[in-house]
N, C-alpha and C positions, 0 to 999 in steps of 0.2 A: 504494499499500499505506500502509495507516495506521500511524501510530506508536504503539509499546506506551507507554500513559500509566498504566499499573497503577502503584501506589507501589512504591518500593523498601523491602525489608526495612529497620528500624531497627538500625543497628550496634551500638548501645549493648544493646538488647534482646537482639540475636543473643550478645553476648558475656555478658550476664548469663545466659541460658540456659545456655550452655557452662560457665560457672563452677558453676552449679548441677548439671549433670550431673557434671563433675570431681568434686565434692563426693560425690555418689551412687555414682560409679564407686569411689572410693577406699575408702568405707564399706563397699560390697559385697565389693571384694578382700579389706580386713580381716576381714570376716564369713567369707569362704571360707578364709582363712588359719587362724582359729580352728577351723573346722569340721575343718580337715585334723589340727589339734592334737587335737580330740575324737576323729578316728578312731584316732590313736596311743592314746590312753587307753582306747578300747573294746577295740582290740586286745591291750594289755596291754604288759608290758615284752618287747621283741624284739630282735634282735640290732642291727640298724641299718637303715639307709634302705631297703634291699634288701628287707627283710621287709614293708615298707609301699608299694613300689612294685609295681603290677600292671600289666605292658603290655598284658593284655587289656581291663582296665578303662580305661585311658587310650586305647586305640584305640576304644573304644565312646563316649567322651566327644567325642574329636575328630570323630567321624564325625557325630554330633549338631549339632555345630557347623557342619559344611558343609551339613546338610539344614536347620538355622534360618537359615542366612545369605541375607538378601534384598538385600544391597549397602548402599551404594555399596562398601564395601571388598570386596576379592577373597577369595575362599576362602582364598587363600594367606596373605594377610594376616592375616584372622582367627584362622588355624591358628597362626601364629606368636604372635600376641599370647596365645592360650590355653596354648599351649605353655609359654610363659614364665612366666605366672601359676601354672600347675600345677607348674612347677619350682621356682619359688621358694616355693610353700606347702609342698612335699615337704621342702625342705631347711631348714626353720626350725630342726632341731635340730642336724642333722649332715648335710652334703652327700654324696650318693653318690660313690663312688670308680669312674670308669669308665676301664678300660686302653683305650687304642686304638694302632694302628700309627702311630708318630710319624715324625719329630719334628713340633713344633709348626709348624702352616700347612698340613699335608696335607689332602687332601680326607676322609681318614676322620677327623680331627678334626673337620670340618664336619659329617659324618654323625653324630657324638656330640651336637653342639649341635641338630641337626635332631631327634633323637629325645628327647633329655633336657633340653633347654634350657640355658642358661648357669649355672644355680645348679647346677652339679655340679663335682666335682674331676676333672678331666680328666688322665690320667696318661699321657703317652707312652711308649712301649716300642720297642725297637729292632727287633722282628720280629714277625711274624705268631704264632710259636711262643709268644714271651713274653705275649703278650696270652692265649693258651689256658691258659698256666700261671698266670698272676696270678688269673684267673677261677677255675680248677680248684682252686687252694689258699686261695681266700677272701681273698686280699689284695686283689682288686677285686670290687666288687659285680657289675659287669657288663663285657663287653669289647665292642669293635666292630671288625670286619675286613672287608676287601673281598672279595667273592667272585665277582664277574662284572661285565665290561663288556660294552655292548651290541655293540661293534664288535670287540673283541679276545678276547672268550670268557671262561672261565672261569679263576679264580685257582686253579692247581692246589694250590699249597701250602696253602691255607687247606682245601680237601677232604681231603687227606691228613691234616691234624691230626685230623680226626674219627676216624681208624682207631683210635687210643689214647687221646685226651682224654676225661675225664668230664665233659662240659659239654653244655648243651642250647641249641638255638637258640630264643630268645624272641622275636624281631621281625626285621624285615627293614626296610632304609632304602633309598630310591632318590633318587639325586642327578643331575640333569643336570650334566654336567660342562663346563665351558667353559676351555679352555687359552689361556693368553696367553704371548707371548714376552716376557720380562722382561730388561730389559738397561739398562746405563749408557750404551751406545753411543748416539750421536746418529742412525745409520743402520745399515741392514743391511750396508753395505760394509764396515763397521768390526769385524763379527763373525767370528771365526776359529773357535770352536767353541759347541757348543750342549751343556747338560747337562739330563737329565731322565731319569725313570724310564723303564725300557724300554716300558712300555705307553703311555706318553705320546708318546715318540718314536713308537711305531706308529700312534697315534691321529691324530697329524699329519704323517706322512710324505710326504703329496702337498704339503702346504705347503712343508714344509722342503725338499724336493727342487726346488720351483719358486722359491723366494724365497732359499734359502742352500745352492745345489747345490756349494759349495766349501767350506762349514764343517765340521768334524770333529764328529759326533755322539757324544756320550759318555752311556752309560747308568750312573746312580746310584741309590743305594738308595730314594730317594723324590724328589718334586718340591720338596718343602721343602729337601732337602738340596741339590738343585740351585740353588735360589735363595740359600742361604747360601753357595754357592760363588762366586756372580758378584758378591757385595756389593762386593768390591774389585779386581774384575777387567773393566774396561770393554771388553776385546775379547772378553768371553764373554758368553753369554746362557743363559737358563734357560727351560724350558717348565714353567709351573705356573700357579695359579690365583691369583685376586686376593687371596684371604687371605694366601697365601704372600708375595705383592708387598707387603701391608701390614705382615706381621710381620719380614720381613727388608729392608725399606726399597728395594726394587729398582723402577724405574718400569716400566711397561708400554710396550712401544714398538708392538706390534700386539696387539690382543685377538681372542679367539675364532677362533684358528687351527686347530681341529679341523677334520677332513676331513669328519665328518658332523655335521649340526647336531643330531641328537636323541641325541647321545652321552651314554650314560647309564650309572652304575656303580650296581651293587647291593651292599649291605653287609649283614652279619649281625650281630645283638645276641646276644652269648653270656651266657647265665647258669647256674645250677647246677640248676634245678628246670622239670618240664614244666608249662606253664600250662593254666588253664581255658580252654574256648571263649570267644572274643569275638563269635562271631555272623557272621564272615567270616574264615575262617582257610585257612592251609596246613600241610600237614605235610610233613617231609623225612624221609625213610627211607634207612638204609644196608644192602642187601642183598646177598647172596651165594649163586649157585645151586648145586645139586649138580653134580657133575662129568657130562659127557655130553652129547649132541646135545639140542638144544631146552632147555638151562638157562635162557637169557633169556627164552623164550616161557613157561616154567613160573612166571617171576616175574612177568611183565606179565598172563597170563591172567586170574587172580582178580581184578585190578585192574577190567580191562575188564568181566568178567562181572558185577561188582557194581556198574558204572556210575560208577567213579571216574575223574575226569579227571585224565590226567598231564600236567604242565607242561613236565618237563623230565627227561631222564635223562643221566647222565654216567658214565662207565666210569674206573676208576682201578686201577692195580696193588696187590693186597693186601697185599703184601711178605710173603707167606708161601710163596710158590713161583713158579717160571719160569711165565710166561704165565697166571697166576691173577689174576681181575680182581674187584673189587666194583662196585657200582652204586649211586650217589647218585640218588634219585628224588623230585621234588617234585610233590605231588599236592593237589588241592582238597580242603577239609575239615579237621575236626578228628579226631584219632585216637580220640575217644570218638563219632564219628558211627556209627550203626548200619552202615552201608554199609560204610564204610572199616573198622570193627571186624570184620565178617566176612571182609572180604578179607585183612585182617592175620592172623586166626586160620588161614586156609587157607595164606597164605604161611609162618607159622610151623611149619606142617606139612611142607612141600615144601622150603623154602629150607635151606641150610647155615647161614645167618646173617640175622637179621632184627633190626634196631635203629630205634627211633625217635628220631632227632637232635632233633626238635622239633615241636611243633603251635604255630603263633603267628600273630598278627593279619597280614592281608595288608598291604603297603604301599599308602598313599593315592598312586594314581597321577594324575599331571597335574594336581595340586591345589596342589603346594607350590612355592616361588619356585625358580629356576635359581640354580645355584650356581656361582661363578667361582673 
């Protein structure tokens, strides 16, 4: 086999070209930032960043990033770079305020940065209810709350808050969740108790049973709180993500201890306005049927007849009477789409209650980096 004798690229020339590209990239980013300021000038004096941020427009931009990408950088890396550029441009005058289920170090905080980039003011709240109230009162521009885990199901408290809160779903975020065992202990034999959110304990129950059968499992308000508790307790461990390990300074003894490798959590972004179509949307409805037999069929039949694809349906007590229920339904499409609009008109004629909780861009699935 003959030896490759083709000349090697000149290192000095490569570095010169890199420097030239860096200059051009920086110039173009500055030009983009100026155009973002021009958008503000064009729209006139508005209340704040929330009035300039359009999730449906951002979703369109990021979809084009994926369509244009020819490598060698992955889609996830390109999306992350563009997200941060957009975040920094939007925050030139005043960063948006994003309420999330805290404390610092939770997966919900990671969902905030996934959706909005790091040029925002992330405000940790003590409860899901507090996030809803902050958004509803206008104290936060948007809020982020967990709504569903791929292995443990729905976060029912999030659903229940929609019964009375005056907010709209503006986006959804999906994170691949990796759970780690955080501890100052040097081995599993030194661990006497494990702190974690109840959902995380459930997501890792087989691993914990096999590796820490004698340890006491203690449910706490969040994985970040679990990490905080074990900072000065070497006989304790926490189940949490890599971000919590970094924030609270607790080493990872074992990584990726979740029982299912595709463990994913879905989060909702809460706002105060219904969005325009993005071109690839979902709609969440809150409906209640009339009393009597066939009530659920009457709610679903118009959707099927108008060709509306239903992704999910969940029932929750209505809190208006014993054994009285409402239904949360996710469907494909935007509420302004002709077929969905027609189905909604029929639903409103037959149902006891029909509310549009939001029409919002579909999450980019399988394209973003995994989160630890």
